N, C-alpha and C positions, 0 to 999 in steps of 0.2 A: 225502364223498369224491368225489361227482359232483354237478353242478348247483350250485344256490345255495339258501340258506334265508333267507326273508324273514319278519320278525316285524312285523305291523301293529298289534299292541297294544304295551304298554310292555314293554321288555326290561330286567330288573333283574339286576345281578350283585352277589353278595356272596361273601366268602371268596376262595378261590383258584380262579378259573375259567380255562378255556383254550379255544382253538380250535386243533385239531391238524391240520385239513385243510379246504380249501374256503373259501367266501365266505358270510358272514352279513350280511344287510341289516337295519338297524334303521330301520323306517319311521315309528315314532311315539314315539321317545324312550324314556325310562326313567331308571333311576338305577344308579350303580355305586359299590361300595366294595370294599376288598380289592385283589386283583390279577387281571389278565386277561392270560394268556400267549398270544401269537400265534406259532404255529410258522412256520418258513420257508415261503413261498409262500401263506400264508393271508391273509385280508383281512376286516376288519369295517368295514362302511360305515354311517355315519349318514346317512340319506336324508331324514328328516323328524322333526318334533317336537323336543323338548328332552331331551337326554341329560345328566344331571347327574352329574359325577364328584366324589364326596365327598373330603374331605381324606384324604391318604395313599393314594389310589387309584394303582396302578401299572400302566401298559400296557407289558408286557415282551415280549421275543422279537423275532425278525427279521421277523415278519409285519407287515402294515400296518393301522393304524387310520386310516380316511379319513372326513373330514367332507365329504360330497357334497350336503348339503342339511340343513335344520333348524339346530339350535343345540347346540353342545357347551358346556355350562356348567361352569366350573371352580369348585368350591365351597370349595377349600382348596389345600394344597400337593399337587400331582398331578405324576406323572412319566410320560413316554412315550418309548419308544425310536424307533419309526418312526411318523410322523404326516404326513398330507396334509390340507391345507385347499384344496378345489377349488371349493366354493360353500357358501352358508350362512354360519354364523358360529361363532367361538369367543368365548364371553362368560363372565361371572362374575367375582367379585372375588378369586378365588384366584390362585395362581402355578402356571403350567404349565411344567415343565422338560423339555426335549427333550435326550436324552442321545446320540442317534445322528444321524438325518437327518429333517428336516421339509421337505416341498415345499409351497410356497404358490403356487397357480396361479389362485386366484380367491377371492371371498368377503371377509368382514369379520372383523377381530380387534377385538372390541367390549369395552366396559366399561373406562373410564379408570382405575378403581381396581384392575383386575387386571393381570397381567403374564405375559409369555412369556419364558422364559430359555432361550437356546441355550448349553448348558454347554460348557466347555472340551473341545475335540476333536470337538464336534458341528457339524453343518452345517445351515443354513437356505438352501434354494434358492427364490428368488422368480422365477417364470417365467410365460410366456404373456401375451398382451395383454389378458386379462380384467381388469375393474375390481377394484381392491383398496383396502380402507379399513382404516387402522390407528388404533384408538382406545385400545387397551391398551398398556402400556409394553412395548417389546421390549428385553430385556437380553441383549446378545450378548457371550458370553465365548468363543465359538468362531469360526465363520466364517459370514458371510452373503454369498451370491452373488446380487446383484440382476442377473439374467441379461439377455443381449442381447435375448431374445424378450419381455421383460416390458414392460408399459406403465407408466403413472404409478401412484404410491401417493398416496392422499388421506388427510387426517387432519383431525379437527375436535374434538379432545379437550381443548384448553386445558391441556396438561400436557407433561411430558417424554415424548416418544413413543419415543425410542431412546436407550439408554445403551450405548455400545460400548466394551468393553475387549478385544475380540478383533480380528478382521479383517473389515471391511465393504467388500466389493468392488462398485464401481459399474461394471458391464460393459456399460452401455447409455447412451443419451442421453435418459433419461426425467426426469420431474419429481417430486420429493417435495413435495406441495402441500397447504398448509393451506387449508381450504375454508370457514372461518368468519371472524368478525371478530377472533378471538384469534390469537395467534402461538404455535404449538407449538414444541417445542425438540428438537433432535437434539444429543446430547452425546457427543463422543469424549474418553475420559479414560483415565488409567492407562497400560496397555500397548497401548491401542487404536490401530489403524491404519485410516484410511479411504482406500481406494485406488481411483482411477479408471484403468481400463485398457481395452484392446481397442477400444471405441467411440471415434470421433474427433470426435464432435459435442459438444454441451453437456449436462451433467447439472446440474440446477437444484434448489436448495432455495428454494421460493417460499412466503412466509407461514409459513415454518418457520425459526426462529433456529438457527444452526449454531455450537455452542460446541466449541472444540478445546482440550482440556487434556491431550492426549496427551504422554507423556514421550519417545517415540521421535523421532529426528532426522527421520524421515519419517512423523510422526504423521498428516499428510494428504499422501498420496503420489499426485501427478498424473502418470501415465505416458503419457496420451494425451488429446487433446481439451481441453475446458474444463470447469471446475467453477465454477458461478455461485452465489454466496451472495447471494441477492436480498433477504433480509429480516433482515439483521443477525446479531448474536451477539458473542461475545468469544473471545479466544484467549490462552492462555499457552503453547501448544504450537507446534511448528515445522511448516512446509510445505516439501515437496520438489517442485520443478517441473522435469520433464524438458524437453529441447529441443523447442520448437514447441508446448508446452502453455501454458495460461493459467488463472489464478485471478482471477475477477471479483468485485469488491465493488460491489453496487448498492444496499445498504440502509444501515443505520447500524451500523458494525462497529468493535470496539475490539481493538487489538493491545496486549497488556500486556507488561510487562518480560520480556525473555528470548526473545521470539519471533524466529525466523529464517526468512525466506522465501527459500530457497536454490535453486540450480540454474539452468539456462540458460533456463527458461521465464519467463513474464512475469506479474506481479501487476498487475491493471488496476483502477483506480478509475473505474468506468463512470458512477456517479452516487451521490448520497447523501453520507454523512460517514464518513471513516476516521479514528478517534481513536487517537493514539499515546500509550498509557498509561504507558510506561516506555521503557527502552533497547531498540530494535527494529532489526533488520537486514532490508533487502529488497534482493535482488540486482538485479532489473530491474523498475522501476516504470513503468507507462504510465498517465498521468493526463490524460485528455482533458476531464474535467469533475469536479464534486463539490468537496468540502471536505476537506482533510487538516488535522487539528487535534490538540490534546492537548498536555500539558506534557512528554511524553517526548522522548527523543533518538532521532531517526530517522537511520540511516546507510544510504545507497544505495550498495551495494558494486560494482555492475556498470554496465550501460548503461541509463539511464533516460530517458524522454521525458515532457515536461510541455507540453501544448498547450492546456489550458484549466482553469478552476476556480481554487481558491485554496488556499494554505497559510497557516494561521493558528496562533495559539498564543503571541503576544507574544514573550517571551524564549526560548521553546523553540527547539530547533535541528533543522535538517535538514543532514546532513553528507555531503559528497562526498569520500571518502578517496582516497589515492594509487591511480592506475590506473583510477578510476571516472570516468564521464561522465554529465552531465545535459544533455540536449538540450532547450532551450526553443524550441518550434516554433510557438507561438501566443501570443495575449495572455493573460497570467496575472496573478493578484494574489498578492503576497507580503506576509504579515503576521507572519512568524516569521523568526528568524535562519537564513539559509542560509550555511553555512560550507564553503568550498572549501579543502580541505587541500592541502599540498604534493603535487604529482603528480596532483591532481584537475583536471578540466576541466568548465567550464560553457560551452556553446555557445548563442548566440542566433542562430537561423536563421529564414528565411522571415518570418513575421509575428510571430516571438517578441519579446515585450516584457514587462518587469516593470512592473506598477503596484503601488506600495507605499504603505502607510499604517500607522497604529497607533502612531506616535511611538516607534519602536524602531530599533535597529540591525538592518538587514534583510539585509545581505550582508557577509561577511568573506572576502576573497580573500587567503589567507595566502601567505607566501613560498613560491615554487615552484609555486604554483597558477596556472591560466590561466582568465581570463574572456574568451571569444572572441566578439566581436560580428561576425557574418557577414551584415550587413545594414545598413540605416540606422536601425534601432530602438535602444532603450536602456532606461533606467530612469526612470519617471515617478512622482513623488509627487502624490497627488491629495487631500490635505487641507491644513489650515493649518499643520500641523507639518512640520518638515523631518527626515525619516528620514535615517539615515546609512549610508554604504557605506564599508568600510575595505579598502584595497588595499595589500598588502605583496608581492603577486605580480606578474602581468602582466595588463594590460588590452590586448587586441589587437583591432584592427578591420580586417577584410578584406571583399572582395566588394562591399559597398555603397560607392558613390562620393560619396554625399551626406554629410549631417551626422547623426551619432548624438548623442543628447542624454541627459545625466543631469540630469533636470529636477526642481526643488524637492526636491532631495536633497543633503545634505552629503556630499562625497567627501573622506575622509581618506586621503591617499596616504602611507603610513607606510613609506617606503623601497621603494615599488613602482615598476613600469615601465609606461610607456605606449608601445605599439607600434602606431601608427596607419598601417597600410600602404596604406589607401585612404580617401578622404574625410577628414572631420574629426570630432573629438570636442569637444562643447561641454558645459560644466558650468554650469547656471543656479542651482545652490545654491553654498554656499561650497566652494572647493577649497583644502584645507589640505595642506601638505607637511611631513613630518618625516622625519628620518633621511636616508639616501642614496637619493634618488629619481632617476628618469631618464626621458627621452623619447628613444626610439631611432629612431622614424620618425614622420613626419607632423606634424599640427597639432593642438594642444589649446587651446581657448578657455575662459578663466575669466571667466564673464559676471556673476558676483555676488560677486567678491572672495574673501576668505579670508585665510589666514595661512601663512607659510612659515618653517621653521627647518631647520638641517642643510644638505644640499647637493642641488642639482638639476642633473644632467648632461644637456646638450642635444647630441645627436649631429648631425653634419653634415646640413644640409638640413631640420632640424626647427625648429619654432617653437612657443613657449609664449606665448599672448597674454592680456593682461588687457584685457577688452572692457567691463567694467562693475563696479560696486561698488568696494570698497576692498580691495586685496591688500596685506597688511602683511608685510614681510620683517623678521624678528627679528634681533637681533645675532648675528653668526656665520654668517648665511646666505651660501652661496656658490652662484653660478650659473655653471657651468663648461661647457666644450665650445664647438664652433664653430657650434652652432645659435643661433637668435635668441630672446631674451626681449623681447617687444614690449608696449609700453603703447599700445594703440589705442583706449582708452576707459576710463572710470572713473578710479581713483586707485591709484598705486603708492606706498605709504607706507613709508619707510625708518626703522626703529625703533632701529637700532644700527649697528655697523660691518658693512657688507654689501659683498660683491664680486660682480661680474658680468663675464664675458668679453665677451659681445656683447649690447648693449642698443639697442633702437629705441624712441624715444618719438615717436609720430606723432599722438597725440590724447590727451585726458584730462589728468591732472595727476600730476606726480611731486613728492611732498612728504615731510614727516617731519623728525624731529630728529636722525636718525642720519647717518652718513657713508657715502656710496656711492662705491665705487671701481670704475671700469670699466677692465679690464685689456687689452682688445683693441680694440673699436670701439664708439663711441656715435654713433648717428644720431638727430638731433633735428630733426624736420621741422615739427611744429605741435603745441604743447602748452604747458603752464605748469609751471615748476619753482618750488616755493615752500617755505616753512617754514624753521626755524632750522638745519636740517642742511646738509650740503655734498655736492657731486658732484665727484669727483676723476677726471680722465682720467690714467691711470697712465703711467709711463714706457714709451715704445714704442707706446702706444695712440693711436687716432685719434678726434677729434671731428668729425663732419660735420654742419653745420647747413644 
């Protein structure tokens, strides 16, 4: 009832023992079985040696059992209501279950075959800057508060060190760090929520894989700062990112089918590989480096930025839906299908340029979608294959006053619109027109030929030039409007009955077996007309030689 009692020999408990008042210090370990009841305000301190708690040992009551030195060895299934680990170690291959509150302010949780369970309704507070090492599995069914005052947690157990089905609060900017050549694992699963809040810096999982299989819409809930997943992992669960927050991927991470990274914050691929394993949604992606790959469908639903690195995956898709924007602001490599849906926008700004290879269709700009080139950059194929781009929407060029090039790429314009408000657009792969296509502003140069069917409407002041290769106009093709269709190089081949309002032939060759009818004006300044076909200057039209 006054002072303290210190036992420097072994202190052994059997049966139903109790501390009803005061403080007892265990300086040289011992063993326990049965129960030890600690009344309110009492404390039993392990300060040295090894105290072994046998299977079924129960530390009960609102008093405190504190490990302040030595080793608390868990020999089987053991329970405790109030427990502190301040220094020393908790070891042993058994499972220790905390039913009320545990404070971990220092020391080591040892033995990878053992476990610590924080039961539903219980709390583990991790605090102070003292060094902490976790080697045994932490199973959280309640609440873990990794507090603002706490330093890093290190681990070297080559196993799953945390399984979270409760709430794991990251209230600091510390690092959960693997310190050996193995990669330990943190798993959030079931009803588990990992939440970063309060601190506005970066919480990091380094050399620790982070797996998120939580079922909640905010299974990983980033309310402040940055959560950095530096060493990979997998996810089938969702992430919720508040305004101004960020989720960083810097290792090799896989997002599987059903993952939704939602909210006004940003998911950033800092380095490494992000694999899309199924249908995945990301609201706002920032990709300055790294590789995005995988066979899954990735939908970018908000405002995303791509300034470096590559998207691969062959025929796999990245989709920009209605209302979403992808800003390409640096040189990037595209090796998967990028699909811009109606109402979506892709902007090429600054040094933004697509380099494409892999012999696949790399870009589909659907009806109602906008590909906006705000520079003199464009799309470049860099292999012996000719990748393809399909445009049924609008390709617009502004800002840059020079020539943007779609180079070594086949451009299939399937009823799409060219809106070249500044500079020119040159296509050095085949330029093919089908459906009702149009040029509403500016100049487009077809430098490597192609084919056309359907209609091509040229607005006043526009010009579509064949500058090289062979451009074949199929039967039924009509070139309408007061803009000019110019043959300034290469060959324009007429394959059937074709009509054109305004045609200029200043170089190259016009040939073919079909019948060309010019309905408004034909200017022929320097070139050859040949072949078995015919050129008819229609009633009311003018031929100027």
